PADOSE-725149 format. One record per residue (C-alpha): x negated, y negated, z. Coordinates in steps of 0.2 Angstrom, whole numbers, plus 2048, in hexadecimal, padded with zeros to 3 digits. Example, Ala and Ser with C-alpha at 12.3 -4.5 7.8 and 13.67 -1.06 7.14 Angstrom:
PADOSE-725149
7C2816827;7BC805824;
This chain:
PADOSE-725149
E90B12E0B;EA1B13E03;EAAB08E10;EA6B12E1F;E9CB0CE2E;E8EB15E36;E94B25E40;EA5B25E39;EABB36E35;EADB3CE23;EBAB49E27;EC7B3FE30;ED3B3FE21;ED0B52E1E;EE0B5CE20;ED7B69E2A;ED0B5DE36;EE1B55E39;EE8B66E3C;EDAB6AE48;EDCB5AE52;EEFB5CE54;EEFB6EE58;EE1B6DE64;EE8B5EE6D;EF9B67E6F;EF1B77E75;EE7B6DE82;EF6B64E89;F01B74E89;EF3B7DE93;EF1B6EE9F;F04B6EEA2;F04B80EA6;EF6B7EEB2;EFFB6FEBB;F0FB79EBC;F06B88EC3;EFCB7FED0;F0AB73ED5;F19B7EED6;F1CB8CEE3;F2BB96EDE;F32BA2EEC;F42BA9EE4;F3FBB8ED8;F4ABB3ECA;F43BA1EC9;F32BA8ECA;F36BB3EBB;F3DBA5EB1;F2EB9AEB5;F22BA8EB0;F2CBAAEA0;F2AB98E9B;F18B97EA0;F14BA7E96;F1CBA0E86;F13B90E88;F02B99E8A;F06BA3E7A;F0AB93E71;EFAB8BE77;EF0B9AE71;EF8B99E60;EF4B87E5F;EE2B89E64;EE0B97E58;EE7B8CE4A;EDCB7EE50;ECCB89E4F;ED0B90E3E;ED3B7FE37;EC3B79E3E;EB9B88E37;EBFB82E25;EB7B71E29;EA7B78E31;EA3B85E23;EA7B79E15;EACB7DE03;E9CB87DFF;EA0B94E0C;EB3B94E0D;EB2BA7E0D;EACBA6E1F;EBBB9CE25;EC7BA8E1B;EBEBB7E24;EC1BAEE35;ED3BABE31;ED6BBDE2C;ECDBC5E3B;ED6BB9E47;EE7BBCE3F;EE4BCFE40;EDFBCEE53;EEEBC3E57;EFBBCDE4D;EF4BDDE55;EF5BD6E67;F07BCFE64;F0DBDFE5C;F06BEAE6A;F0EBDFE77;F1FBDFE6E;F1EBF2E6C;F1ABF4E7F;F29BE8E83;F35BF1E78;F30C02E7D;F32BFDE90;F43BF5E8D;F49C05E84;F43C0FE93;F4BC03E9F;F5BC04E95;F5CC17E95;F58C17EA8;F67C0CEAB;F72C17EA0;F6CC26EAB;F70C1DEBB;F81C18EB5;F85C2AEAF;F7EC31EC0;F88C24ECA;F98C29EC1;F95C3CEC3;F90C39ED5;FA1C30ED8;FABC3EED0;FA1C4DED5;F99C47EE5;F89C4DEDE;F7BC45ED4;F71C4EEC7;F63C42EC7;F5BC3FED8;F59C2DEDE;F47C2FEE0;F46C32ECD;F51C23EC9;F4AC16ED5;F39C1BED9;F31C16EC8;F28C07ECE;F19C0CEC4;F23C09EB4;F27BF7EB7;F20BEBEAB;F23BD8EAB;F1FBD2E9A;F28BC2E98;
């Protein structure tokens, strides 16, 4: 039995298996840390709540990335050398889905920030005009009543 005991794994020295174990473990413990923080902390102040959500969101994305790498590396082990094309297919499909998701989210955040910036510029211009002319071109309801446009992507 080439120096191995009964039940000993044949893939422990395989690079794909080592990647799986490391990335899966890190993803697990990041996720657990997020759960502990979310269930243990109660944040009242709005600024602190936003900061906490920012960190939690980034940690969850990191955990998702790690679990994706873990799954893909394990797929290379499971299918073996004779059906490696299946693992490549899973890698391509998974990468396309993740890139599309991240790209769409980035597009929405950037578009939102551009709109927010232009609204700030309109407010500033309106405030400076209202000081000099005592008259505002843009109504307050248009400027401040846009709650439906608020997006919190951190």
